[in-house]
Structures are given as C-alpha cells and as structure tokens.
N, C-alpha and C positions, 0 to 999 in steps of 0.2 A: 269623680274621685269617690272611692268607697272604702275609706279607712275607718276603723273603729275609733270612737271618741269624738269624731268631728260630725257636725251637722252638714258640712259642705255648703255653707251658706254665709255669704258676706253681704252686708248692707253698704251700698255706696250712696252717700248723701252729698248732693251738690247744693250748698247753701245759697249760692248766687242765683241759681235757677229755681230753687225750691223743689227739686226733684229727688226721688228715691228710686234706686235700682238695686238689683240683686245679681250675684254671680257665685259660681262655685270657686273652689280653691285649687290652684295649680299643684298637681301631684309632685312634680320635681321640686318645687319650692318647699313643700312640706317635708320631703325626704331630706333636703339639705338644711333647712332652717327651723324645722320642728313645729313652730307655732309661736304665740306670745311675743316675747322680745325679739327673737331671731327673725321671724316672718315679718313683724312690724318694721324692723330695720330694713329688710329687703324692699318693702313697699316705699319707705322714705327715700332709700337710695334710688330706686327706679323713678321716683318723682323728681329727682334732681337735687344734688347737694348745693347748688348755687342759689336756691330760692331764699328770699328773705323770710325769717321766722314769722314776723308779723305781716303777713301778706295773704292775698287770696290764693296764691300758688302753693303755699305750704299746706301739707295735709296733716290731719290729726287722726291717729289710728287707735281704736279701742280694741284690744286683742285678748283673746283667751287662748288656752293651749289644749292639747289632746286629752289631758286628764281633768280639766276644769269641770267642776260640778259633779264629779264622780265620787265613788266611795274611797278613792285614794286619800290618805291622810294629808291635810294641809293643802288641799286642791282648790282653795277658794280665792285664788289670786287673779288679778287683771292687770294688764300692762297698757299704759298710755304712751304711745310712741310718736315722736314728731321731731322737727328741728327746733332746738331750744333757743328762745329769745334771750336767755341769760348768758349762754355760752357760745352759741353759734355752732355747736356740735350736734350730732344726733343725740337724742336723749330718750330714755324709757323710764317711766315712773310707775310704781306698782301700788296697788290698793287691795286690801283684804276685805273681810266682811262676807256678804252674800251677793254682792252686785255681779261678780263674774259668774258665779254658779247660776244665778237667775237668768243671765243673758244666754247661757248655754241651754238652760231649761226652756227658754222661749224659742229655741230652734235656730239661734244665731251664733256663729262663731266669732265674727269680728264686724266692727263698724268703722268705715273710713269716711271722714269728712273732708271736703275741699270747698273752696270758695268762701264767700262772706255774705251773710244775710243783711238785708237793709233794715231789719227790725229784729228785736230779741225773739229767739225761738227755743223750743226744746224738742227733743226727739222722743216719741212714745213708741215702745216696742211691746208687742203681745202676739202670741200665736204665729210666730215666724214672719210677722209683718211690722214695718216701721212707718211712722207718720210724723211729719214735721208739724208742730203746733205752735201757736202764738204764745210768747212768754213776756209780752209787754208788761203785764201786771206783776211779774216776778222780778223784773230788772230793778236793781237797787236793793234787793233783799239780801240778808245774810244767808249763809248756807242752811242753817237750821230752819229759818223762816221759810225758805224755799221748799225744803223737804216737807214741812208741815202743810204748806199751801197745796203742794202736789198730792199729798195723801188725802187732803180734803176733796180733791177732784177725783182721784182714782181709787180711793179706799186704801186702808193700811194693809189688808191681807195680801200676802204674796207679792209685795211691792218693794222694789229697790230704786233708790234715787241717787245718782251722782251729780254733783252740781258745783258750780263756782260761786264765790261770794263777791263782795264789792272789790276785792283786790284784783280778781281776774277781769272784772268789768272795766276797771281803771288801768289795765295794762301793767300792773306790778310784775316785773320780770321774774319774780319767784313765786307767783301765784300758782295754786294747784287746785285739784278737785278734792271734794269731800263727799262721803256718803252718809247715810242715815245713822251709821254707827260710829261716827267720828273717826273713820278710817280715811287716810289721806293718800292720794297720789301727789306727793308734795314737791319733789325736787325738779328743777329744770325749767319751770315756768310753763307747764302744760296748760294751766288755767288761764294764763295770759293769751295763749294761742286761741283758746276757746272764746275768751272775752273779745278778742279782735274779730272773731268770726260771728259774734253776737249769739253764740251758743250758750245758753244758760244752764241746761241740764239734759241728762239722759234718764228716762224713766222706763223701767222694765217691770212688767207684770207677768209672773210665771210661777207655777207651783212645781215642787220637786217631783211629786208623785207621777210616775209614768213618763217623765221627761229626762231622767238621768242618762248620760252618755252610755252607749252599749259597747262593751269590750268585744273585740274581734275574737278573742279566745277566752271565753268566760271562765272555764274551770281553772285554766292556768293563771288568768288574771286574779282570781280569788286567792290562789296560793301566793302569788307575788305580793298582793296587797296585805295578806296576813303577815308575811315576812317583814314588810315595811312597817306595819303597825306595831309589831313586836319590838322592832328596833326603837321606835319612838317611845313606847311604853317603858322600855328598860333603859333609856338613855339617861346619862348622868345629869344633863341639863333639861331634857324634855319630859321626863317622867311626870305624869299628871300628879299634882299636889305634893310632889317630892322634889323634883328638879328645880334648880334655882330659877330657870326661865318661867316655869309654871307658877312657882310660889311668889316670886317678886317681880315678874315681868322683866323686860329688858333693863329696867333700872337696877337690877341686881349687880350691874357692872360698875356703878358709881364709886362705891367704896374700894372695889378691887382695882380699878384703873387709877384712882387717886393714890392708893397705897404704893403702886409701883412707880409713881411719879410720871404719869402720862396723861393727866387730865388737864387739857388746855384751860388756863385760867386767866381772866382779864385780858382777853384777846391774845392768848398764848404768851403773855409776858412771863407767866409762871406755869409750872406743870404739876403743882401740888397745892391744895387749898385746905386749910384746917376746917373751914365751914362746909365743905362739900357733903359731909355726912347728913346735914340737915335737909337735903333733898334726895337722899339715897332711897333705894327700894326698901331697906329695913325701916327707915324713918317713916316713909309713906305708909307702909303696912301697919305700923303701930299707931299712927295718928289720923290719917284721912282716908284710908282704903275702905271702899264699900262693896266692891265686887271684882271678881276675876272673870272677864268675858272671853269669848272665843269667836272664831270664824267658821265658815263652812268646813265640815269634816275634820275639825282639829281638836284633838283631845288635850292639847297642852294648856290652852287658856292663858296666854301671856298678856292679854289686854287688861291693864290696871285701871279700874274706874275709881275716881276719888270724889269726895264731897267736902267742901268747906261750908259748914252749916250756918255761920253767922259772920258778921263784920263786913267790911267794904270789899273783901275778896270772896264773898259768898258765891259759890258756883258748884256745879257737878259736871265732870268731864271724864271721858273714858281714856283719853290718850296721854296719860302721864308717863311718857316713854323716856328712856335713857337719853337719847339725842336731844329731845325737846327740853327735858329738865336741865341738861348740861348747858345747852345754848342760851337758855334764858336764866340759868343759874350761875354756875362757876364761871362760864365764859363772860358773863356780864356782871360778876361780883355780887349776885343776889342769892342769899341762902334761904329765904323765907319760902317754904314749900307751898304755903297757901297762896302767896302772891304769884308764884310760878304756875300753879294750877289755873289761876285766873287768866294769866297771860296766854297759856296754852289754849284756854277756852276761847278767848277773843280772837286769837290767831286762827283757830278752826272756823269761827264764825265769819271772819273776813275771807278765809280761804287762802292762807299764806303758809309757805314753808317755814316751820319753826326754826330750823337750823340757819337758814339764810337771814331770817328776821333777827335771831340772836346775834349774828355777825354784824348786821346793819347797826344794831344797838351798840355792840362792843367797839366797833371802829369809831363810832361817834363819841363814845366815852373816852377812848384813848386820845382822839383828836382834840376833844375839848380840854382834857387834862394837860395836853401839850400846847394849848393855845392856838391850834390850827383852825378850829371852827368856833363860832360864838354861840352855837346852840348849846345851852346848858344841860348837861346830862352826866350826873355823877355815877360812879360805880355803885351798883346796888340800889339805885333810885327806882323802886318799883312803879310808883305813880308816874314818874317821868317816862319810864319804859312803856307803860300803858298808853300814854298820850302820843308818844312817837310812833307806836304801832298803828294807832288810828290815823295819824298824819300820813303814814306810808300807804295804808290801804286806800285812802281817798286822794292821794297825791297832793296833799295840802302843804303849802309852804316848804319848810326844810325836808319834809317827808318826800317831796317830789324827786329829789336827787337820790335819796336812799331807795326809792322804789325802782331805780335803775339797777340796783344790786350793789353790794359793798365794793366790788372791784371797780366798777365805773365811778362810784361816788368818791372813793379815795384818789382815783386818778384825776378827777376833776378838782380835788383839793390840792393836788400836787404832791401827794404822799402815797403813791400806789403800794409802797412797801407795808403799809398798815393793814392791807387786806390779806388775810390768810386764805388765799384761794389759788386754784389751779384752773386754767382755761375759763376763769370768770366765776367758778362755783366754789363756795367756801367749804373748808374742811369740816368733817364731823368731829366726834368727841374723843378721838384718840390722838395724842400728840406724837408726831412722827419721829421725835428725838428719842423718846423712851421705848418706842416699838418700831424697829427699823423697817420691817416688811410692809407695814401699813403705809408708811411714807412713800415707798415705791409704788404702792397701790394707788395712792392719791395722784401721784405724778402721771401715771400711765392709764388711769381710768379714762374710758372713752366718753364719759359724760361730765367731765370735770371732777374735782376732788370728791372721792366717794369711797366709803368703806365696803359697800355692798357689791362692788364689782369683783373684788377678790379679798375675802374676809380672812386675812392671815392672822387676825386676832384669835381665831379658833385654835391655831397651833401655838402662836407666840404667848398667849395668855392662858387659854383653857387646856392646852395640850392635846387638841383634837386635830387630826387622828393620831398625831404623836407630837410631843413637845419640841419646840425649837427655842433657842436663846433669843429673847427679844432685843437684846443689846448688840447682837452681831449682824453685820451687813452681808457677809459672805453666805451664799446659798439661798438668799431670799428671792432672787430672780426665779429660780426653779420652783420654789415654794409658791410664789405668787402666780406663776404661769398655770400651775395645777388648779389653784383656787379660781382663777379667772375663767378657765375653761369649764370647770365643773359647774360654776354658778351661772355661766352663760347658758348652759343646757337647762338647769333647773328653772331659770327665768323664762325659758322658751317653752318648756313643758308646762310652765306656770304652776309650780309647786313652791310653797314657802321656803325661803332660804334657811329657815331654822331647822328644816328637815335634815339639812346637811350636818347638823351636830350629831345625828344618830344614823342617818342613811348614807350610802355611798353610791358610786357610779353603777355598781352592780344592781342595787335596789332600783335605781332610776331606769336602768336598761330593761329590767324584767317587767316593771310596770308599764313602760312605754311600749315594749314589744307586744305584750299580751293585750294591751288596750287597743293599739292601732293595727296590729297584724304585720307591722313592718319589723323584720328581724333586726335586733340591735344588741351588741355586747357592751361591756363596760368600756372597752377600748373605743368602740363607736361613739359612745357618749362623749368621751373626751375629745374625739376628733370633731364631732359636731359642734361642741363648745368652742374649740379652736377656730373652726370656720366662722362661727358667728362673731367671735371677738375680732377676727381679722376683717370681716365684713364691715364692722363698725369703724375700725381704724382706717380702712380704705375710704369710707364715707368722709371721715374727718380729714384725711389727706386731701381729698378732692375739694373739701370745703375750706382749705387753706391752712390746716394744722399739719405742717410738714417740716417743722424745724425742731431740733433738739430742745431748744428753749421752751417749747410748748409742753414738754414733759419734765418740768422741774418744779421745785418747791420754793416758796418765799424764803428770802435770806434769813429771816428770823429762825427758821428751822435748821439751816445749814451753817449758820455763823454764831448764833447766840445759844449758850449752853442751857440745858434743862435744869430743873430744880427737884427737890425731894429725893426720892430714891433713884432718880435718873440724873442726879447732879452732874452737870458738865457735859452730858452727852449732846451730840448734834447728829442730824440725819446724814448718813454717808451716801448721798446720792452719787458722789463721784465714783464710788465702787459699784453701786447697784445698777445704775442705768445702762452702762455698757454691757454688763452681764445680761441684763434683761433683753436688750436688743439682740444679743447673740442667741439667747434661748428662743426668742420669737422668730429669728431669721429675718429681721427687719434691718434696713439701712438708715441709721440716724432717725429712727421713728417712722420711716415710710415703709409700707408693705411692698415688698419687691414683686415684680411681675412673676418671677418663679414661684413665690409663695402663693400668689393669687391663683395661678394655674394649678398648682399642686392641690389646693383645697377646692378647686372647682368653682371658685367665685367668678372667674372669667374663663371664657373658652379660647380656643386657638385663634379664632377670628377676631377676638376683642382686644383692643389696646387698653392698657391699664390706666392711662391718662394722668397718672400722678406726676409725671415729669413736667407737665405743662402748667400745673397749678401755681 
C-alpha cells in the first residue's frame, strides 16, 4: 500500500505467546473504512462478534488515521477499538494529547493486541519497532505513578505513555486508558480489556522532526489545510482565545444546558438545578483555572487545567470537562467545584470513566434514598463519593457490584429502571427530554448511550450548521443520520470532533484526498461515514442486539416530565425511532442484506447472518 499519510505498518502483539509481528494495511479496507474507528471496527468484526469481551480471543486495537500526527488541525486523536465488557457491543474510545501523533512519528499506524500475558507487561515502541517488556513493578500503580516510573526508565524527552490504573487491573467494566496529559480513552471499558490481558501500558518514543506523515499531493494539501485552519480560527466556538470552547473549555455548556432545562440532575429526577452554576466554566475560570492546554496541532486549547491550592481537596488536574463536572456534580447533587476537581483527579489516577462513575454514584444515592440499598450515600456527599470511588476501583465490598456498571448493579438490586443507560452504558450530560434529537442519538448509538456518535446538540443548542427546535421530534431522524455519518468519518480520519463546529464534509474531503491521494468528495465522505455506521450496527446485530427494545431509552425519559425550561417534556421516541429506521433503511434495527450489499460491507457470495442471531 502506498497512500500518503500512512506508514503502512501495523504491529501485531500476541500476549499469550509473547511475540511481536508486523504487517502492511489492506488497500481495500483503507478505501472503505478510512482508518481509526472505521478500520478498527472492521478488525474487531473480522475477529468475530461472538467472542467474550474479557477473554484471550478478544482483540484490542490502538488505531490512528491518515492525517494523525500531520499539520492538519486537531489531528492528535487515537482510537481504542474492542468489544466492550460494559455493553457487549463494539466500542471505540478516543484519546487526545500527543500519544497518537507520536505513534505515527515512530513509524507505526496501528497496534493490535490479542491473547493474554501470564504476567504484567508493557509495549515499548521506537524507530518502527515494538518490544514487550516486563511491567511487574508497575502493576498496582496509579496512572500517574506509572507514567512517572516509565519516564524514569526511558527519559521524558519525546515520550508518550498511555496506561491503565488500578481500575483496569481489577476489571472495573468502565475502566479506561489515560496518558501523561490527563487525556482519557474513557468510555466502554477498554481499560478492563487491557487489564484482563495484563497489559499495563504502551510507551512510545519518537520525535516530530522528520517523521510527520507525508501528503501525496503536497501543494494541494497545504491549500486544503490552510482552508481548514481558517475555518477553525474564525469559528464562533473554536476561535482561539475568543470562542467559548477555547475560553471556557467544554464546560462552557453547563450554564447553557441548565438554562434550557436539559441538565440531568440527581440521576435525572430533575433537569434544572440552581446550584449548577458553581461548577460551570465561568465559575471555574474565575476561581480555580490555572491553564488552557492543548493537543497536537490544535489552536483551540479547550483543555482546562485547575488547581485547588489548599484544604482536603488540594489537587491539580487538567481534565475539568463538562461531562466529568456534570457526572460528579449536578448528577450527584454536588456543587463544590473543588471537591469535583478532586474526584476527577482520583478518577484519572484509578483510570475510570468519570461519566460511568458519576452514574454509579447517583444510582446508589437514589437507591439509598428510597431504601433499596443500605450503603449510606447522600446527595452531594463529597467524602462519601471519594470513598465509593476507591471501593469501586479496588472492587472492595459494595464497590464490587458497582464495578460491574450501574446497569448491572441496579438489575441486581431489582430496580433496573434506576439506571439511565442504553445497552448498558449510561447517558452523558444532556437530558433527552429537553433536547429531542440527542435522545434518539443515545438510543441508536452503536456503543451504548453516547452524545459523540451523533452530536445533534450542535444544531439543537448551538445552531450549527443551522438551528433546529430542540423540543420538536419531527425531522430529528434525518438530522441525526447526517451527524452520525459525518462524525463516523471524522473519527476514522481521526480528527477531533470539535473540528465539526467549524469544518464540514468538504473540508474533510479535501484534507483526506490531498493527504492520501485517494480522490474523495463531500458526498464520498458521507457515504464512507454511512458505511462505517452500518458496519458497527451489523457487528452489534451479530452480537445479539437485534431487537427494537435495544434502541430505546429508560422510562424516566419517556414517561416522567422534565423540569425547568423544559417543564413537562418527555422524549418522543415513539415518533423518532420509526422515522430513524426508515431513514437508515433498517428493519426494526437490523441492517438489511440489501443495505449491506449496497454499501459493500458484504459481497455477493457472503451471507449477512443477521437472521440467525
């Protein structure tokens, strides 16, 4: 394969045998599935949707894309793709920082792990070669302690480390990877898969100079990149030091979403909270902000670093994000931003998804309030939240059941309706009653409830690319379909989703075409995204998700009215889901054979197999 942007080198690591091999990348797969998320899902499908997530047979894919590590804005993303131990679906979780760029600079596109080591190991990558090394002395360490220990061995210069913490080691089903800049690949339990395999970390040593990906059409790429950069610099949200995303980070959304009555509060019993302002981006900027950091090739700088300088919550942490602040804030009835910062910090240290942890806490609070469990945990009890987080990370006592995830925990208590989840993954920070399109997005997301599969918030709240009425269900199927397809492509090119606030399919097509040398139009971008989304749905159908009920929301959202400025609204899934299936060309949530053949996912000689699941 000789496409621009790729190193045409994948590392195959068999942890059971302790071997490392190398291979090139299949041209047809690249043309169909682009890279990153799409190509990773193809590998996971080829490996078999019937495998157990926590088994030697499951694979763990570390994926870059064709523009990763290049001069393209926001091209510092990395996708971790596997079968999720939290949901049983295919999942991809993404990480920013410099890890992805450094992997490409080291001469490697992707790393695929299979098997299980009999002792803790880490993978060391340098100069296009990978080596399995002993990690016995690292097992049991937090993520930051692991990073520091590995820097002590390999030096700090030109080094990136992505690692799991104690949560991954102990099989917490929502454990993730962290890197040295507090960037997380958090959702879906990818860290638990690594922990099962006894894979502690991936260490990459590589400099940018002389190693950046080469575009196939250099002059045209330079023009395409300038056009994309101009869009970012002039974007209403992305403009450096001007746009809300740059000034306040993702937490710019707290007050806005609360004001419209769509901030899930106290496990979604309410959708507006008077105390939410105390952990908003504006509050944080005024009281505890110390830096606005960024990722490779990104002018926006949305990463908010905060410091609590004294007291029992003394800490310094970079990832005071909207989702994390909400999950451990309004969702759990906690308004103290200093305590929230501390909770985010220990969550990063243990290597746990902050969203899922926030839900594990909130379902416990509601269950205790209603006399369902005896574990005492009151709304807003910061110290109790800190202790329960520790118990979860180490699977100690009551934390053991919560480590299975809120959906499994509430089912074990006999009250599954308390879990605000879809396919076993808990919702993010937008209530689907006050924002109709995002509810459909949660229900039909291929990795469980997720806003990042199809971010209709851009249109329904921010008016990008054009405004739609957040309270109206009609038309949201078409809107979501566009967002899901576009973002499937950007995740596979491995460019930050926030680029879509300012860039469009034409920008992506021009950058992709001139980088790789593979001709692509804006229509081709959307078609590739559609193919990838259908590939994921096909995998899930084969894995047993082939019923209409799999694509639905908890009854709280469809039967209990919202509060605040969304007073009385419920999610109109009864309207939207049928519309969505029609738009997608699916039959009750199952990808049809006709659609699979139309998109080239299966050939004439291949049976779709969804009928037998």
